[in-house]
Backbone as CSV, one residue per row, in Angstrom:
resi,resn,N_x,N_y,N_z,CA_x,CA_y,CA_z,C_x,C_y,C_z
1,UNK,-125.919,205.976,-23.151,-126.808,205.897,-21.989,-127.972,204.945,-22.263
2,UNK,-128.613,205.098,-23.446,-129.717,204.234,-23.818,-129.252,202.789,-23.932
3,UNK,-128.034,202.605,-24.483,-127.488,201.253,-24.606,-127.297,200.624,-23.235
4,UNK,-126.848,201.422,-22.281,-126.620,200.922,-20.914,-127.941,200.498,-20.268
5,UNK,-128.982,201.327,-20.429,-130.297,201.001,-19.863,-130.854,199.741,-20.511
6,UNK,-130.717,199.656,-21.839,-131.211,198.482,-22.553,-130.487,197.224,-22.089
7,UNK,-129.157,197.368,-21.874,-128.360,196.236,-21.423,-128.820,195.762,-20.048
8,UNK,-129.091,196.712,-19.141,-129.551,196.375,-17.802,-130.918,195.668,-17.847
9,UNK,-131.796,196.160,-18.705,-133.121,195.548,-18.818,-133.040,194.135,-19.378
10,UNK,-132.133,193.927,-20.335,-131.953,192.591,-20.887,-131.391,191.636,-19.839
11,UNK,-130.496,192.162,-18.996,-129.963,191.345,-17.912,-131.060,190.935,-16.936
12,UNK,-131.914,191.897,-16.589,-133.025,191.625,-15.671,-133.972,190.600,-16.268
13,UNK,-134.305,190.778,-17.547,-135.201,189.845,-18.229,-134.610,188.445,-18.262
14,UNK,-133.293,188.368,-18.510,-132.632,187.072,-18.542,-132.677,186.394,-17.177
15,UNK,-132.494,187.187,-16.111,-132.535,186.635,-14.747,-133.924,186.094,-14.421
16,UNK,-134.958,186.868,-14.795,-136.335,186.432,-14.564,-136.619,185.146,-15.329
17,UNK,-136.130,185.055,-16.564,-136.345,183.871,-17.381,-135.681,182.650,-16.759
18,UNK,-134.464,182.846,-16.250,-133.752,181.735,-15.599,-134.521,181.250,-14.375
19,UNK,-135.003,182.197,-13.553,-135.773,181.832,-12.365,-137.052,181.092,-12.744
20,UNK,-137.689,181.541,-13.834,-138.915,180.895,-14.304,-138.633,179.454,-14.730
21,UNK,-137.537,179.259,-15.467,-137.190,177.926,-15.928,-136.839,177.010,-14.764
22,UNK,-136.141,177.557,-13.767,-135.811,176.772,-12.571,-137.084,176.357,-11.839
23,UNK,-138.041,177.305,-11.737,-139.308,177.004,-11.062,-140.075,175.916,-11.806
24,UNK,-140.110,176.007,-13.145,-140.801,174.991,-13.941,-140.149,173.628,-13.753
25,UNK,-138.811,173.605,-13.751,-138.095,172.338,-13.566,-138.393,171.741,-12.205
26,UNK,-138.432,172.609,-11.184,-138.745,172.140,-9.837,-140.146,171.570,-9.749
27,UNK,-141.099,172.243,-10.400,-142.485,171.758,-10.389,-142.580,170.404,-11.073
28,UNK,-141.888,170.248,-12.200,-141.923,168.983,-12.923,-141.290,167.864,-12.110
29,UNK,-140.208,168.199,-11.399,-139.553,167.199,-10.556,-140.475,166.748,-9.445
30,UNK,-141.164,167.712,-8.838,-142.069,167.406,-7.729,-143.240,166.557,-8.188
31,UNK,-143.712,166.799,-9.407,-144.919,166.126,-9.900,-144.617,165.046,-10.936
32,UNK,-143.361,164.601,-10.969,-143.021,163.565,-11.947,-143.742,162.273,-11.606
33,UNK,-143.910,161.408,-12.593,-144.583,160.141,-12.375,-143.826,159.308,-11.354
34,UNK,-144.576,158.573,-10.553,-143.961,157.741,-9.534,-143.096,156.676,-10.180
35,UNK,-141.918,156.445,-9.591,-141.030,155.417,-10.093,-141.362,154.053,-9.495
36,UNK,-142.399,153.992,-8.656,-142.764,152.737,-8.023,-143.316,151.786,-9.081
37,UNK,-142.756,150.589,-9.214,-143.268,149.639,-10.199,-144.748,149.343,-9.973
38,UNK,-145.482,149.141,-11.059,-146.931,148.974,-10.965,-147.321,147.738,-10.167
39,UNK,-146.436,146.737,-10.126,-146.785,145.514,-9.409,-146.515,145.604,-7.909
40,UNK,-145.909,146.701,-7.455,-145.517,146.773,-6.046,-146.718,146.862,-5.118
41,UNK,-147.682,147.742,-5.427,-148.812,147.901,-4.510,-149.674,146.651,-4.416
42,UNK,-149.965,145.950,-5.521,-150.679,144.676,-5.361,-149.924,143.704,-4.452
43,UNK,-148.606,143.674,-4.571,-147.804,142.812,-3.685,-147.916,143.295,-2.249
44,UNK,-147.752,144.590,-2.052,-147.822,145.164,-0.700,-149.163,144.854,-0.051
45,UNK,-150.232,145.011,-0.834,-151.576,144.811,-0.314,-151.892,143.334,-0.063
46,UNK,-151.117,142.449,-0.670,-151.376,141.016,-0.504,-150.780,140.456,0.782
47,UNK,-149.933,141.212,1.443,-149.235,140.699,2.620,-150.167,140.663,3.833
48,UNK,-150.370,139.500,4.438,-151.226,139.425,5.627,-150.604,140.226,6.779
49,UNK,-151.412,141.009,7.489,-150.875,141.786,8.616,-150.106,140.928,9.613
50,UNK,-150.571,139.688,9.859,-149.892,138.813,10.811,-148.477,138.493,10.341
51,UNK,-148.304,138.298,9.026,-146.984,138.011,8.480,-146.059,139.216,8.631
52,UNK,-146.609,140.408,8.379,-145.810,141.623,8.469,-145.325,141.849,9.900
53,UNK,-146.246,141.756,10.852,-145.885,142.013,12.256,-144.913,140.951,12.767
54,UNK,-145.088,139.716,12.341,-144.148,138.659,12.725,-142.753,138.962,12.197
55,UNK,-142.660,139.420,10.953,-141.366,139.775,10.375,-140.744,140.962,11.106
56,UNK,-141.573,141.938,11.468,-141.072,143.086,12.215,-140.499,142.661,13.561
57,UNK,-141.215,141.779,14.252,-140.809,141.343,15.590,-139.532,140.513,15.535
58,UNK,-139.514,139.516,14.655,-138.348,138.641,14.559,-137.158,139.337,13.917
59,UNK,-137.446,140.327,13.060,-136.376,141.014,12.344,-135.488,141.862,13.229
60,UNK,-135.966,142.201,14.420,-135.155,143.025,15.328,-133.826,142.355,15.665
61,UNK,-133.825,141.033,15.687,-132.602,140.293,16.024,-131.648,140.164,14.837
62,UNK,-132.114,140.609,13.676,-131.317,140.455,12.449,-130.795,141.778,11.913
63,UNK,-130.925,142.852,12.682,-130.476,144.157,12.225,-131.616,145.019,11.724
64,UNK,-131.293,146.241,11.344,-132.322,147.221,10.979,-133.101,146.836,9.726
65,UNK,-132.530,146.010,8.864,-133.214,145.621,7.630,-133.706,144.173,7.663
66,UNK,-133.604,143.550,8.826,-133.992,142.147,8.930,-135.447,141.890,8.612
67,UNK,-136.319,142.827,9.004,-137.755,142.652,8.748,-138.050,142.498,7.268
68,UNK,-137.350,143.297,6.433,-137.602,143.262,4.992,-137.125,141.949,4.389
69,UNK,-135.998,141.442,4.864,-135.495,140.157,4.373,-136.468,139.032,4.714
70,UNK,-136.943,139.002,5.957,-137.885,137.967,6.376,-139.188,138.045,5.586
71,UNK,-139.684,139.261,5.396,-140.949,139.436,4.688,-140.821,139.038,3.221
72,UNK,-139.717,139.415,2.587,-139.513,139.070,1.180,-139.392,137.559,0.998
73,UNK,-138.679,136.911,1.906,-138.497,135.456,1.801,-139.809,134.726,2.047
74,UNK,-140.498,135.061,3.135,-141.725,134.341,3.482,-142.849,134.550,2.472
75,UNK,-142.891,135.738,1.864,-143.974,136.023,0.916,-143.670,135.515,-0.488
76,UNK,-142.414,135.150,-0.750,-142.020,134.716,-2.089,-141.657,133.239,-2.142
77,UNK,-141.012,132.753,-1.088,-140.469,131.390,-1.098,-140.880,130.622,0.167
78,UNK,-142.183,130.492,0.409,-142.618,129.845,1.656,-142.102,128.421,1.826
79,UNK,-141.922,127.712,0.712,-141.467,126.321,0.794,-139.974,126.227,1.135
80,UNK,-139.246,127.321,0.985,-137.798,127.311,1.241,-137.397,128.227,2.392
81,UNK,-138.385,128.831,3.064,-138.062,129.878,4.029,-137.252,129.371,5.217
82,UNK,-137.495,128.150,5.662,-136.833,127.678,6.875,-135.316,127.693,6.739
83,UNK,-134.806,127.138,5.647,-133.357,127.093,5.443,-132.745,128.469,5.247
84,UNK,-133.435,129.322,4.492,-132.909,130.665,4.231,-132.893,131.510,5.505
85,UNK,-133.972,131.422,6.283,-134.047,132.216,7.510,-133.044,131.709,8.542
86,UNK,-132.779,130.404,8.553,-131.767,129.863,9.452,-130.400,130.457,9.139
87,UNK,-130.109,130.643,7.845,-128.842,131.272,7.457,-128.754,132.695,7.996
88,UNK,-129.864,133.438,7.901,-129.878,134.807,8.418,-129.649,134.821,9.929
89,UNK,-130.273,133.889,10.624,-130.133,133.838,12.080,-128.717,133.465,12.506
90,UNK,-127.994,132.787,11.621,-126.606,132.419,11.927,-125.624,133.517,11.546
91,UNK,-126.172,134.654,11.074,-125.311,135.804,10.805,-124.974,136.060,9.356
92,UNK,-125.487,135.240,8.447,-125.207,135.468,7.031,-126.073,136.608,6.520
93,UNK,-125.498,137.494,5.711,-126.261,138.614,5.167,-127.188,138.138,4.057
94,UNK,-128.202,138.931,3.781,-129.152,138.591,2.719,-128.417,138.463,1.387
95,UNK,-127.458,139.341,1.142,-126.728,139.335,-0.130,-125.889,138.068,-0.317
96,UNK,-125.496,137.420,0.794,-124.627,136.245,0.714,-125.366,134.929,0.940
97,UNK,-126.690,134.953,0.914,-127.455,133.734,1.141,-127.123,132.672,0.093
98,UNK,-127.109,131.423,0.532,-126.990,130.285,-0.373,-128.410,129.880,-0.770
99,UNK,-128.784,130.185,-2.006,-130.157,129.959,-2.463,-130.395,128.522,-2.905
100,UNK,-129.361,127.709,-2.873,-129.525,126.292,-3.207,-130.093,126.100,-4.596
101,UNK,-131.115,125.262,-4.697,-131.695,124.942,-6.004,-132.885,125.790,-6.381
102,UNK,-133.074,126.913,-5.703,-134.210,127.786,-6.023,-134.011,128.408,-7.399
103,UNK,-135.072,128.454,-8.189,-134.981,128.987,-9.545,-134.505,130.449,-9.540
104,UNK,-133.631,130.830,-10.467,-133.082,132.194,-10.496,-134.154,133.283,-10.529
105,UNK,-135.249,133.046,-11.246,-136.293,134.074,-11.336,-136.985,134.274,-9.986
106,UNK,-137.082,133.201,-9.187,-137.666,133.322,-7.857,-136.719,134.043,-6.898
107,UNK,-135.433,133.757,-7.048,-134.421,134.469,-6.248,-134.475,135.961,-6.549
108,UNK,-134.521,136.294,-7.833,-134.562,137.701,-8.226,-135.823,138.379,-7.698
109,UNK,-136.955,137.668,-7.724,-138.201,138.249,-7.229,-138.092,138.561,-5.740
110,UNK,-137.533,137.652,-4.967,-137.349,137.893,-3.535,-136.400,139.067,-3.296
111,UNK,-135.337,139.140,-4.070,-134.382,140.246,-3.937,-135.027,141.583,-4.290
112,UNK,-135.809,141.591,-5.372,-136.481,142.828,-5.789,-137.504,143.274,-4.745
113,UNK,-138.230,142.330,-4.194,-139.235,142.681,-3.198,-138.579,143.258,-1.937
114,UNK,-137.497,142.668,-1.512,-136.790,143.216,-0.354,-136.343,144.642,-0.621
115,UNK,-135.785,144.885,-1.810,-135.324,146.232,-2.166,-136.471,147.239,-2.143
116,UNK,-137.634,146.839,-2.671,-138.790,147.735,-2.702,-139.346,147.981,-1.299
117,UNK,-139.368,146.958,-0.464,-139.844,147.127,0.910,-138.981,148.121,1.674
118,UNK,-137.679,148.113,1.390,-136.769,149.052,2.044,-136.872,150.457,1.451
119,UNK,-137.112,150.518,0.143,-137.188,151.827,-0.524,-138.485,152.555,-0.190
120,UNK,-139.584,151.807,-0.048,-140.888,152.388,0.286,-141.352,151.738,1.597
121,UNK,-140.833,152.235,2.735,-140.914,151.494,4.011,-142.224,151.661,4.779
122,UNK,-143.357,151.388,4.142,-144.636,151.475,4.839,-144.693,150.528,6.041
123,UNK,-143.921,149.430,5.962,-143.976,148.416,7.017,-142.713,148.393,7.873
124,UNK,-141.888,149.419,7.742,-140.695,149.489,8.596,-141.115,149.598,10.058
125,UNK,-140.539,148.798,10.949,-140.940,148.840,12.359,-140.826,150.242,12.961
126,UNK,-141.871,150.636,13.667,-141.918,151.909,14.402,-141.945,153.148,13.502
127,UNK,-142.128,152.985,12.218,-142.161,154.134,11.308,-143.550,154.784,11.261
128,UNK,-144.597,153.948,11.375,-145.976,154.428,11.285,-146.792,153.909,12.457
129,UNK,-147.934,154.538,12.673,-148.855,154.084,13.706,-150.281,154.277,13.228
130,UNK,-151.221,153.725,13.969,-152.631,153.818,13.605,-153.171,155.188,14.016
131,UNK,-154.046,155.824,13.209,-154.419,157.221,13.460,-155.493,157.470,14.517
132,UNK,-156.154,156.410,15.005,-157.271,156.605,15.940,-156.906,156.056,17.310
133,UNK,-157.173,156.860,18.350,-156.997,156.421,19.732,-158.379,156.297,20.370
134,UNK,-158.859,155.091,20.496,-160.201,154.893,21.025,-160.928,153.839,20.217
135,UNK,-162.223,153.690,20.429,-163.020,152.701,19.713,-163.344,153.209,18.302
136,UNK,-163.343,152.290,17.344,-163.565,152.671,15.942,-163.962,151.425,15.162
137,UNK,-164.429,151.649,13.940,-164.588,150.564,12.978,-164.407,151.140,11.582
138,UNK,-164.010,150.296,10.654,-163.798,150.770,9.281,-163.817,149.594,8.317
139,UNK,-164.006,149.911,7.052,-163.976,148.920,5.988,-163.364,149.559,4.743
140,UNK,-163.112,148.739,3.751,-162.464,149.226,2.536,-163.502,149.848,1.601
141,UNK,-163.497,151.183,1.502,-164.442,151.878,0.617,-163.714,152.707,-0.441
142,UNK,-162.422,152.446,-0.619,-161.648,153.201,-1.606,-162.209,152.962,-3.011
143,UNK,-162.439,154.048,-3.745,-162.958,153.940,-5.106,-164.464,153.965,-5.209
144,UNK,-165.157,153.994,-4.061,-166.625,154.038,-4.096,-167.104,155.383,-4.650
145,UNK,-168.286,155.374,-5.268,-168.840,156.604,-5.846,-169.163,157.630,-4.761
146,UNK,-168.934,158.886,-5.099,-169.310,160.008,-4.252,-170.013,161.053,-5.116
147,UNK,-170.946,161.784,-4.521,-171.719,162.811,-5.229,-172.343,162.238,-6.503
148,UNK,-173.006,161.090,-6.344,-173.704,160.485,-7.466,-172.801,160.022,-8.586
149,UNK,-171.579,159.666,-8.256,-170.637,159.180,-9.259,-169.773,160.255,-9.877
150,UNK,-169.916,161.503,-9.422,-169.108,162.592,-9.981,-167.631,162.463,-9.601
151,UNK,-167.365,161.801,-8.499,-165.988,161.588,-8.071,-165.921,160.274,-7.297
152,UNK,-164.700,159.825,-7.051,-164.481,158.570,-6.341,-163.927,158.853,-4.947
153,UNK,-164.218,157.922,-4.038,-163.705,158.041,-2.676,-162.216,157.702,-2.682
154,UNK,-161.394,158.652,-2.250,-159.943,158.479,-2.324,-159.331,158.340,-0.929
155,UNK,-159.907,157.476,-0.124,-159.369,157.267,1.207,-160.125,156.181,1.927
156,UNK,-159.898,156.109,3.239,-160.602,155.169,4.108,-161.294,155.959,5.206
157,UNK,-162.565,155.648,5.464,-163.323,156.292,6.545,-163.267,155.408,7.791
158,UNK,-162.816,156.012,8.896,-162.755,155.308,10.177,-163.783,155.930,11.103
159,UNK,-164.792,155.152,11.491,-165.928,155.665,12.247,-165.730,155.462,13.746
160,UNK,-166.227,156.439,14.510,-166.157,156.364,15.959,-166.980,157.487,16.566
161,UNK,-166.851,157.656,17.869,-167.618,158.697,18.546,-167.011,160.072,18.309
162,UNK,-167.876,161.083,18.244,-167.399,162.453,18.108,-166.443,162.770,19.257
163,UNK,-165.321,163.384,18.909,-164.342,163.738,19.930,-163.267,162.694,20.164
164,UNK,-163.335,161.546,19.441,-162.302,160.521,19.580,-160.951,161.107,19.157
165,UNK,-159.905,160.934,19.971,-158.592,161.521,19.635,-157.992,160.923,18.365
166,UNK,-157.382,161.783,17.551,-156.713,161.381,16.313,-155.250,161.791,16.385
167,UNK,-154.379,160.945,15.845,-152.943,161.220,15.902,-152.313,161.085,14.514
168,UNK,-151.144,161.641,14.360,-150.417,161.565,13.098,-149.828,160.174,12.924
169,UNK,-150.025,159.584,11.754,-149.506,158.232,11.521,-148.004,158.225,11.340
170,UNK,-147.418,159.399,11.009,-145.981,159.445,10.746,-145.420,160.813,11.113
171,UNK,-144.119,160.886,11.106,-143.456,162.172,11.306,-143.468,162.952,9.997
172,UNK,-143.499,164.275,10.096,-143.492,165.116,8.898,-143.730,166.558,9.243
173,UNK,-144.257,167.307,8.281,-144.483,168.743,8.456,-145.909,169.088,8.030
174,UNK,-146.574,169.940,8.810,-147.941,170.349,8.488,-147.923,171.196,7.218
175,UNK,-148.660,170.748,6.200,-148.684,171.453,4.918,-150.004,172.172,4.688
176,UNK,-151.105,171.586,5.151,-152.425,172.204,5.024,-153.131,172.147,6.372
177,UNK,-153.970,173.157,6.614,-154.609,173.253,7.919,-155.869,174.096,7.797
178,UNK,-156.959,173.651,8.420,-158.166,174.463,8.443,-159.269,173.927,7.560
179,UNK,-160.184,174.818,7.199,-161.442,174.439,6.559,-161.338,174.381,5.044
180,UNK,-161.990,173.349,4.447,-162.333,173.402,3.025,-163.696,172.741,2.830
181,UNK,-164.274,172.887,1.646,-165.673,172.502,1.430,-165.914,171.018,1.672
182,UNK,-165.058,170.170,1.142,-165.266,168.730,1.268,-164.766,168.195,2.609
183,UNK,-163.555,168.564,2.964,-162.933,167.987,4.151,-163.326,168.640,5.453
184,UNK,-163.964,169.806,5.388,-164.269,170.532,6.616,-162.980,170.907,7.322
185,UNK,-162.948,170.715,8.641,-161.699,170.938,9.374,-160.742,169.802,9.042
186,UNK,-159.640,170.148,8.384,-158.728,169.093,7.931,-157.279,169.473,8.185
187,UNK,-156.448,168.432,8.249,-154.999,168.591,8.436,-154.308,167.764,7.360
188,UNK,-153.318,168.369,6.708,-152.500,167.643,5.743,-151.053,167.665,6.179
189,UNK,-150.457,166.500,6.321,-149.057,166.391,6.769,-148.225,165.806,5.635
190,UNK,-147.152,166.505,5.278,-146.196,165.977,4.309,-145.200,165.120,5.085
191,UNK,-145.316,163.809,4.938,-144.481,162.893,5.698,-143.022,162.971,5.299
192,UNK,-142.174,162.479,6.159,-140.743,162.439,5.853,-140.449,161.573,4.639
193,UNK,-141.386,160.675,4.296,-141.219,159.825,3.118,-141.667,160.521,1.832
194,UNK,-142.155,161.768,1.935,-142.601,162.516,0.753,-144.078,162.398,0.471
195,UNK,-144.766,161.447,1.082,-146.207,161.286,0.876,-146.991,162.319,1.680
196,UNK,-148.208,162.574,1.225,-149.108,163.527,1.873,-150.176,162.745,2.622
197,UNK,-150.266,162.948,3.929,-151.225,162.238,4.773,-152.339,163.204,5.163
198,UNK,-153.565,162.828,4.800,-154.714,163.731,4.853,-155.725,163.251,5.890
199,UNK,-156.097,164.152,6.816,-157.048,163.857,7.885,-158.202,164.853,7.763
200,UNK,-159.416,164.350,7.523,-160.533,165.256,7.232,-161.748,164.978,8.110
201,UNK,-162.685,165.960,8.103,-163.959,165.939,8.842,-163.763,166.044,10.352
202,UNK,-162.688,166.704,10.780,-162.403,166.799,12.209,-163.422,167.678,12.926
203,UNK,-163.682,167.349,14.164,-164.493,168.214,15.027,-163.684,169.454,15.393
204,UNK,-162.413,169.220,15.695,-161.498,170.316,16.002,-160.074,169.885,15.679
205,UNK,-159.256,170.875,15.369,-157.843,170.647,15.090,-157.046,170.982,16.345
206,UNK,-156.053,170.196,16.640,-155.217,170.462,17.810,-154.638,171.868,17.729
207,UNK,-154.813,172.669,18.766,-154.425,174.087,18.698,-152.934,174.326,18.518
208,UNK,-152.098,173.336,18.839,-150.659,173.554,18.705,-150.164,173.424,17.269
209,UNK,-151.032,172.929,16.373,-150.608,172.751,14.988,-150.624,174.079,14.232
210,UNK,-149.589,174.297,13.443,-149.472,175.465,12.574,-148.878,175.005,11.243
211,UNK,-149.207,175.719,10.172,-148.598,175.401,8.877,-147.084,175.527,8.985
212,UNK,-146.397,174.530,8.473,-144.948,174.537,8.505,-144.352,173.919,9.754
213,UNK,-145.192,173.640,10.762,-144.695,173.068,12.015,-144.423,171.579,11.842
214,UNK,-143.365,171.091,12.454,-143.058,169.668,12.410,-143.932,168.915,13.402
215,UNK,-144.375,167.728,12.991,-145.114,166.835,13.889,-144.383,165.500,13.927
216,UNK,-144.523,164.810,15.031,-143.917,163.505,15.187,-144.980,162.423,15.103
217,UNK,-144.561,161.220,14.806,-145.489,160.087,14.790,-146.175,159.974,16.147
218,UNK,-147.495,159.852,16.127,-148.252,159.719,17.365,-148.669,161.027,17.994
219,UNK,-148.275,162.155,17.394,-148.653,163.461,17.950,-150.112,163.773,17.630
220,UNK,-150.782,164.481,18.541,-152.208,164.787,18.380,-152.455,165.636,17.136
221,UNK,-153.461,165.226,16.358,-153.903,165.952,15.167,-155.190,166.719,15.463
222,UNK,-156.078,166.086,16.218,-157.357,166.719,16.529,-158.345,165.689,17.040
223,UNK,-159.632,165.989,16.843,-160.704,165.130,17.319,-161.624,164.734,16.162
224,UNK,-162.148,163.519,16.212,-163.036,163.015,15.169,-164.360,163.794,15.170
225,UNK,-164.887,164.054,13.964,-166.138,164.787,13.848,-166.860,164.469,12.561
226,UNK,-167.624,165.438,12.057,-168.371,165.244,10.804,-168.475,166.576,10.049
227,UNK,-167.393,167.336,10.032,-167.410,168.645,9.375,-167.277,168.515,7.855
228,UNK,-167.476,169.620,7.144,-167.403,169.608,5.686,-168.601,168.913,5.078
229,UNK,-168.370,168.096,4.041,-169.495,167.427,3.381,-169.944,166.182,4.136
230,UNK,-169.398,165.964,5.346,-169.815,164.838,6.180,-170.852,165.248,7.216
231,UNK,-171.438,166.425,7.024,-172.360,166.988,8.018,-173.509,166.050,8.350
232,UNK,-174.005,165.296,7.357,-175.172,164.436,7.573,-174.780,162.969,7.789
233,UNK,-173.477,162.682,7.916,-173.022,161.300,8.087,-172.586,161.067,9.533
234,UNK,-172.441,159.800,9.929,-171.905,159.529,11.271,-170.485,160.088,11.404
235,UNK,-170.096,160.379,12.629,-168.754,160.923,12.873,-167.689,159.945,12.376
236,UNK,-166.708,160.501,11.676,-165.621,159.646,11.187,-164.417,160.481,10.781
237,UNK,-163.298,159.805,10.678,-162.084,160.372,10.090,-161.969,159.868,8.661
238,UNK,-161.855,160.795,7.709,-161.468,160.405,6.352,-159.949,160.489,6.305
239,UNK,-159.304,159.346,6.054,-157.843,159.293,6.008,-157.391,158.955,4.597
240,UNK,-156.517,159.792,4.039,-156.032,159.568,2.683,-154.515,159.647,2.600
241,UNK,-153.968,158.990,1.579,-152.526,159.030,1.309,-152.327,159.384,-0.159
242,UNK,-151.622,160.489,-0.396,-151.321,160.929,-1.760,-149.821,160.835,-2.001
243,UNK,-149.441,160.166,-3.091,-148.036,160.086,-3.458,-147.540,161.438,-3.957
244,UNK,-146.226,161.644,-3.999,-145.694,162.930,-4.470,-146.123,163.302,-5.884
245,UNK,-146.502,162.309,-6.711,-146.917,162.618,-8.080,-148.405,162.924,-8.210
246,UNK,-149.123,162.975,-7.045,-150.539,163.323,-7.073,-151.494,162.151,-7.099
247,UNK,-150.984,160.927,-7.098,-151.836,159.738,-7.105,-152.247,159.381,-5.679
248,UNK,-153.563,159.190,-5.482,-154.065,158.742,-4.182,-154.086,157.227,-4.165
249,UNK,-153.529,156.625,-3.119,-153.498,155.174,-3.006,-154.450,154.728,-1.893
250,UNK,-154.799,153.460,-1.916,-155.740,152.911,-0.945,-155.044,152.705,0.410
251,UNK,-155.469,153.415,1.453,-154.811,153.260,2.755,-155.227,151.997,3.519
252,UNK,-156.330,151.379,3.103,-156.928,150.306,3.913,-155.948,149.180,4.259
253,UNK,-155.235,148.598,3.272,-154.319,147.504,3.630,-153.192,147.958,4.559
254,UNK,-152.758,149.196,4.415,-151.702,149.713,5.292,-152.246,149.910,6.705
255,UNK,-153.466,150.428,6.790,-154.100,150.622,8.092,-154.257,149.291,8.833
256,UNK,-154.570,148.227,8.110,-154.735,146.917,8.754,-153.423,146.460,9.401
257,UNK,-152.325,146.741,8.731,-151.015,146.386,9.304,-150.686,147.294,10.485
258,UNK,-150.884,148.610,10.326,-150.577,149.536,11.427,-151.469,149.261,12.630
259,UNK,-152.703,148.852,12.377,-153.617,148.488,13.453,-153.072,147.286,14.224
260,UNK,-152.635,146.281,13.476,-152.085,145.077,14.100,-150.813,145.415,14.879
261,UNK,-149.974,146.279,14.301,-148.751,146.727,14.977,-149.084,147.361,16.323
262,UNK,-150.060,148.295,16.299,-150.437,149.018,17.514,-150.979,148.061,18.568
263,UNK,-151.788,147.091,18.140,-152.333,146.115,19.084,-151.226,145.256,19.669
264,UNK,-150.262,144.876,18.830,-149.144,144.066,19.290,-148.301,144.832,20.303
265,UNK,-148.048,146.107,20.006,-147.260,146.939,20.926,-147.975,147.107,22.261
266,UNK,-149.312,147.238,22.195,-150.103,147.379,23.435,-150.035,146.105,24.263
267,UNK,-150.107,144.945,23.601,-150.011,143.669,24.314,-148.659,143.537,25.015
268,UNK,-147.602,143.930,24.310,-146.258,143.854,24.891,-146.157,144.756,26.109
269,UNK,-146.698,145.995,25.982,-146.653,146.947,27.084,-147.418,146.433,28.297
270,UNK,-148.543,145.768,28.056,-149.358,145.247,29.151,-148.676,144.094,29.888
271,UNK,-147.768,143.394,29.173,-147.078,142.274,29.803,-145.879,142.713,30.625
272,UNK,-145.433,143.959,30.399,-144.250,144.462,31.121,-144.604,144.794,32.561
């Protein structure tokens, strides 16, 4: 009888241990270092918004991945882009391009950049939008000192009037909601791309939002305000992007492209 009880307890202990190990493995997988090459973000940030939007617009005629091919070619091989893009327009795939006398290392760089643009699609057409609906202004303050240098600013502040509507930049699921000391009324959305999109200092959160609820790109998040540690500052949205490994990246260059995209889409709509 005692042997049977001991055996059952050992089985239970073994099951708990297995579950613990699975949980640890899952946590490590979730928080593993980003596989994004270190040179990718400097490249991404170097792309002029006008070039990105032009590639998005013209790429529609070249298939779902045409924008990435155009952007990789124009940003890497500007002196050779005309001939290469003509091949794409005539129906040749990116993989079958005739690179002519272009140096192999330059060809590889263009190919690698296209692959990265597709793998981390911040500039994929219609994937993202600008978070503010209304008048606003902003500048690049990522990395600036906060609390007397105790911490760094890990986002971009977009200033406007209290009550200015705010929307989700991407589709995803609400992961955090409500008050905290720094962010005040804040919303955190885990995007479909795995990144965490953070909206802070809201005057109010849209009442339809709940933890775990899915949101779509362009859906209402709330209203601009100055809650949390922004109580004494002008009304603004603090917008942040955190990678799955916990690294916060600078949203400013991405916002400049999404801003240009939104303006371009508005111009097109007005002409219809």
